Phi, psi and omega in degrees: 000137179268129176248151181279350177225164177287126186256015181297318182265005184287130178264351177184161178208153178226136176240121180249122183252133177249101184291338179294324183251359182057043180228161177219161178233135178253135173237132180241145182243133182228145173290316176234145184287121176293143182292332182285356180257009185295337180276348181265159177297133181242133178239140177251129179276117182269331181208140177223118178266134180242000000 
């Protein structure tokens, strides 16, 4: 499977598919931010309810 980022240091990932538009969005989770991702949009999770 081809990923748009290097997943070696990835602790989790989510793929959301929209069948109406034939598009998808990938979200990757990291403990520490890899330096090679600084040009991509970065989101910080502030709270997670389980």
